C-alpha beads as a LAMMPS data file, in Angstrom:
LAMMPS data file: protein, C-alpha beads

109 atoms
108 bonds

1 atom types
1 bond types

-500.0 500.0 xlo xhi
-500.0 500.0 ylo yhi
-500.0 500.0 zlo zhi

Masses

1 110.0

Atoms # bond

1 1 1 0.000 0.000 0.000
2 1 1 1.277 3.454 -0.886
3 1 1 0.138 6.638 0.874
4 1 1 1.902 9.088 -1.455
5 1 1 -1.384 10.276 -3.004
6 1 1 -2.598 11.375 0.466
7 1 1 0.460 13.499 1.286
8 1 1 -0.740 16.941 0.221
9 1 1 1.834 19.232 1.876
10 1 1 5.576 19.674 1.974
11 1 1 7.080 20.362 5.396
12 1 1 10.647 21.325 6.215
13 1 1 12.364 19.119 8.794
14 1 1 14.475 21.122 11.287
15 1 1 16.679 19.427 13.908
16 1 1 18.700 20.681 16.863
17 1 1 22.411 20.234 16.139
18 1 1 25.171 20.763 18.710
19 1 1 28.571 22.147 17.711
20 1 1 31.662 22.799 19.794
21 1 1 31.962 26.447 20.791
22 1 1 35.774 26.382 21.036
23 1 1 35.740 26.988 24.783
24 1 1 34.886 23.492 25.978
25 1 1 31.134 23.850 25.622
26 1 1 28.593 23.470 22.890
27 1 1 26.237 25.716 20.980
28 1 1 22.934 24.364 19.723
29 1 1 21.028 25.583 16.717
30 1 1 18.155 24.401 14.553
31 1 1 19.371 23.222 11.153
32 1 1 17.175 22.392 8.169
33 1 1 17.620 18.720 7.346
34 1 1 15.277 18.014 4.449
35 1 1 11.788 18.449 3.068
36 1 1 9.142 15.774 3.606
37 1 1 5.813 15.130 1.941
38 1 1 3.148 15.111 4.638
39 1 1 -0.525 15.113 5.572
40 1 1 -1.550 17.032 8.700
41 1 1 -4.621 15.934 10.696
42 1 1 -6.030 16.591 14.121
43 1 1 -5.837 13.671 16.557
44 1 1 -8.896 11.868 17.831
45 1 1 -10.377 12.793 21.187
46 1 1 -8.980 9.564 22.643
47 1 1 -5.459 10.402 21.419
48 1 1 -5.671 13.899 22.921
49 1 1 -6.943 12.552 26.244
50 1 1 -4.175 9.962 26.420
51 1 1 -1.559 12.631 25.661
52 1 1 -3.007 14.972 28.297
53 1 1 -2.852 12.186 30.891
54 1 1 0.843 11.799 30.058
55 1 1 1.413 15.554 30.419
56 1 1 1.771 16.209 26.697
57 1 1 -0.159 18.479 24.344
58 1 1 -0.756 16.389 21.238
59 1 1 -2.509 18.774 18.839
60 1 1 -1.820 17.253 15.402
61 1 1 -0.887 14.016 13.647
62 1 1 1.515 14.381 10.741
63 1 1 1.602 11.415 8.352
64 1 1 4.804 10.861 6.371
65 1 1 6.502 8.319 4.128
66 1 1 7.910 5.478 6.282
67 1 1 11.444 6.402 5.150
68 1 1 11.183 10.074 6.188
69 1 1 13.959 10.971 8.638
70 1 1 11.806 12.647 11.289
71 1 1 12.648 12.224 14.968
72 1 1 11.350 13.214 18.378
73 1 1 12.371 16.818 19.065
74 1 1 12.426 17.852 15.402
75 1 1 10.369 20.761 14.121
76 1 1 8.219 20.462 11.008
77 1 1 7.584 23.802 9.274
78 1 1 5.401 24.800 6.366
79 1 1 2.471 26.970 5.290
80 1 1 3.087 29.363 8.195
81 1 1 2.859 26.618 10.825
82 1 1 5.487 25.017 13.069
83 1 1 4.974 21.640 14.716
84 1 1 7.192 20.162 17.473
85 1 1 7.502 16.379 17.088
86 1 1 6.588 14.612 20.347
87 1 1 7.002 11.056 19.038
88 1 1 7.148 9.077 15.803
89 1 1 5.448 5.702 15.367
90 1 1 4.900 3.216 12.543
91 1 1 2.322 0.456 12.190
92 1 1 3.564 -3.147 12.164
93 1 1 3.598 -3.017 8.348
94 1 1 5.638 0.167 7.726
95 1 1 3.434 1.839 5.111
96 1 1 3.649 5.253 6.805
97 1 1 5.133 7.068 9.788
98 1 1 2.937 9.079 12.120
99 1 1 4.516 11.979 13.974
100 1 1 2.503 13.032 16.997
101 1 1 3.048 16.789 17.189
102 1 1 2.280 19.969 19.067
103 1 1 1.447 23.089 17.078
104 1 1 3.647 25.975 18.174
105 1 1 1.604 29.138 17.835
106 1 1 3.321 32.483 17.351
107 1 1 2.840 35.168 19.962
108 1 1 1.966 38.773 19.248
109 1 1 0.369 40.182 16.141

Bonds

1 1 1 2
2 1 2 3
3 1 3 4
4 1 4 5
5 1 5 6
6 1 6 7
7 1 7 8
8 1 8 9
9 1 9 10
10 1 10 11
11 1 11 12
12 1 12 13
13 1 13 14
14 1 14 15
15 1 15 16
16 1 16 17
17 1 17 18
18 1 18 19
19 1 19 20
20 1 20 21
21 1 21 22
22 1 22 23
23 1 23 24
24 1 24 25
25 1 25 26
26 1 26 27
27 1 27 28
28 1 28 29
29 1 29 30
30 1 30 31
31 1 31 32
32 1 32 33
33 1 33 34
34 1 34 35
35 1 35 36
36 1 36 37
37 1 37 38
38 1 38 39
39 1 39 40
40 1 40 41
41 1 41 42
42 1 42 43
43 1 43 44
44 1 44 45
45 1 45 46
46 1 46 47
47 1 47 48
48 1 48 49
49 1 49 50
50 1 50 51
51 1 51 52
52 1 52 53
53 1 53 54
54 1 54 55
55 1 55 56
56 1 56 57
57 1 57 58
58 1 58 59
59 1 59 60
60 1 60 61
61 1 61 62
62 1 62 63
63 1 63 64
64 1 64 65
65 1 65 66
66 1 66 67
67 1 67 68
68 1 68 69
69 1 69 70
70 1 70 71
71 1 71 72
72 1 72 73
73 1 73 74
74 1 74 75
75 1 75 76
76 1 76 77
77 1 77 78
78 1 78 79
79 1 79 80
80 1 80 81
81 1 81 82
82 1 82 83
83 1 83 84
84 1 84 85
85 1 85 86
86 1 86 87
87 1 87 88
88 1 88 89
89 1 89 90
90 1 90 91
91 1 91 92
92 1 92 93
93 1 93 94
94 1 94 95
95 1 95 96
96 1 96 97
97 1 97 98
98 1 98 99
99 1 99 100
100 1 100 101
101 1 101 102
102 1 102 103
103 1 103 104
104 1 104 105
105 1 105 106
106 1 106 107
107 1 107 108
108 1 108 109
């Protein structure tokens, strides 16, 4: 089964990368890794309740190709939205990856 026809958006994958600062410490910065075809949905009420019980704010499911390099802690950006990846799961037959995400809303105007 192929889900490519359902992936109607392209999101940028951003990941925190640590580099030596030259003084014995490290600097961290978000670095764009790749683009990924995606479909963004809202989670079911049961998924949101389960996340809330675990102390997480699961606001969106992002479906991706099973080979997409998306990891917990990454940011997915596109169409004026930014999602923080809380976890990534695959069904037993890896036909897709599902990133459980939190929408990061901008403050101000």
